C-alpha positions as CSV (number, residue, x, y, z in Angstrom):
1,X,0.0,0.0,0.0
2,X,1.4,3.4,-1.0
3,X,1.0,6.6,1.0
4,X,-1.6,7.8,-1.6
5,X,-3.5,4.6,-1.3
6,X,-3.4,4.9,2.5
7,X,-4.7,8.4,2.4
8,X,-7.6,7.4,0.0
9,X,-8.5,4.4,2.3
10,X,-8.5,6.5,5.5
11,X,-10.9,9.1,4.0
12,X,-13.2,6.3,2.8
13,X,-12.9,4.4,6.1
14,X,-13.6,7.5,8.2
15,X,-16.8,8.2,6.3
16,X,-18.3,4.7,6.3
17,X,-16.6,1.9,8.3
18,X,-16.3,2.6,11.9
19,X,-17.5,-0.5,13.8
20,X,-15.4,-3.6,14.4
21,X,-17.4,-6.9,14.2
22,X,-14.4,-9.2,14.5
23,X,-10.7,-8.9,15.5
24,X,-8.6,-12.0,14.7
25,X,-5.0,-12.7,15.5
26,X,-3.2,-15.7,14.1
27,X,0.3,-17.1,13.7
28,X,1.4,-19.3,10.9
29,X,4.6,-20.9,9.8
30,X,5.4,-20.1,6.2
31,X,8.0,-21.5,3.7
32,X,11.4,-21.8,5.3
33,X,10.0,-22.3,8.8
34,X,9.4,-18.5,9.4
35,X,6.8,-17.6,12.0
36,X,4.4,-14.9,10.8
37,X,1.8,-13.1,12.9
38,X,-1.3,-11.5,11.2
39,X,-4.2,-9.5,12.4
40,X,-7.5,-9.5,10.4
41,X,-10.2,-7.0,11.3
42,X,-13.8,-7.0,9.9
43,X,-15.7,-3.8,9.8
44,X,-19.4,-3.0,9.5
45,X,-21.3,0.3,9.1
46,X,-23.6,0.2,12.1
47,X,-23.3,-1.3,15.6
48,X,-25.0,-4.6,15.8
49,X,-24.8,-5.2,12.0
50,X,-23.6,-8.7,10.9
51,X,-22.9,-7.6,7.4
52,X,-19.2,-7.2,6.7
53,X,-18.4,-4.2,4.5
54,X,-14.6,-4.2,4.7
55,X,-11.8,-6.5,5.8
56,X,-8.3,-5.4,6.7
57,X,-5.4,-7.9,6.9
58,X,-2.2,-6.7,8.6
59,X,0.8,-9.0,7.9
60,X,4.0,-9.6,9.9
61,X,2.5,-8.0,13.1
62,X,4.9,-7.0,15.9
63,X,4.4,-5.2,19.2
64,X,0.8,-6.1,19.5
65,X,-1.1,-4.6,22.4
66,X,-4.8,-5.4,22.8
67,X,-7.0,-3.5,25.3
68,X,-10.8,-3.1,25.4
69,X,-12.4,-4.2,22.2
70,X,-15.9,-4.3,23.7
71,X,-16.7,-0.6,23.2
72,X,-19.9,0.0,21.3
73,X,-18.7,3.4,20.2
74,X,-17.2,3.7,16.7
75,X,-13.5,3.1,16.5
76,X,-11.2,5.2,14.4
77,X,-8.1,3.3,13.2
78,X,-5.0,5.4,12.7
79,X,-2.4,4.1,10.2
80,X,1.0,5.8,10.1
81,X,3.7,5.1,7.5
82,X,6.9,4.5,9.5
83,X,9.1,3.4,6.6
84,X,11.4,6.3,7.2
85,X,12.2,4.9,10.7
86,X,14.2,2.2,9.1
87,X,12.8,-0.5,11.3
88,X,13.2,-3.9,9.7
89,X,9.9,-5.7,9.2
90,X,7.7,-2.7,10.1
91,X,6.4,-0.2,7.6
92,X,3.2,0.9,9.4
93,X,2.1,1.8,12.9
94,X,-1.5,1.0,13.6
95,X,-3.5,2.1,16.6
96,X,-6.9,3.3,17.7
97,X,-7.6,6.9,18.4
98,X,-9.2,8.1,21.6
99,X,-9.0,4.7,23.3
100,X,-6.7,1.8,23.9
101,X,-8.5,-0.9,21.9
102,X,-5.3,-2.0,20.1
103,X,-1.9,-1.0,18.6
104,X,0.8,-2.7,16.7
105,X,3.4,-2.4,13.9
106,X,3.1,-4.4,10.6
107,X,4.9,-4.9,7.3
108,X,1.9,-4.8,5.0
109,X,-1.8,-4.0,4.8
110,X,-4.4,-5.5,2.5
111,X,-7.9,-4.1,2.3
112,X,-10.9,-5.7,0.8
113,X,-14.2,-3.9,0.4
114,X,-17.2,-6.1,-0.1
115,X,-18.9,-5.5,-3.4
116,X,-22.1,-6.5,-1.6
117,X,-22.7,-6.9,2.1
118,X,-21.8,-10.3,3.4
119,X,-22.2,-12.1,6.7
120,X,-19.2,-12.7,8.8
121,X,-19.2,-16.5,8.0
122,X,-19.3,-15.8,4.2
123,X,-16.2,-13.5,4.5
124,X,-13.9,-15.8,6.4
C-alpha cells in the first residue's frame, strides 16, 4: 500500500466503516519455517450489524497490544507510514484513536471492500 492509497483508504474508512465486528490474531509458519503473525479485522457500518463491508489484513505484526475491544462506540483506526524509521519488518504503525483498543506495527496492509454486504461467515 502506498501513501496515496493509504490516504484514500483512510478518508473512505472515516466516512463509512467505523464498527469492528471481528478482530482476529493468528500465527502461521510459512515456507522456510518462518513464523508470521497476522491481524484481520472485519468492519461494519452500524453497531449490531452482521454484514461485513470491509476486511483489513495486517501482515507480519509485531508489538501487538490489545485493550478493550468491547466498546460500542465507533473506533477510528489510525495508520501511520513509518518506513522512514528504518525499522526492519515494520512499515506501518496501527493504533486506535481516543481509546486503547489496540496498537501494533506491521509490514503490509491489504484491504478488501465487499462488493455486496456479506455475513461474517461468508467472508472468512
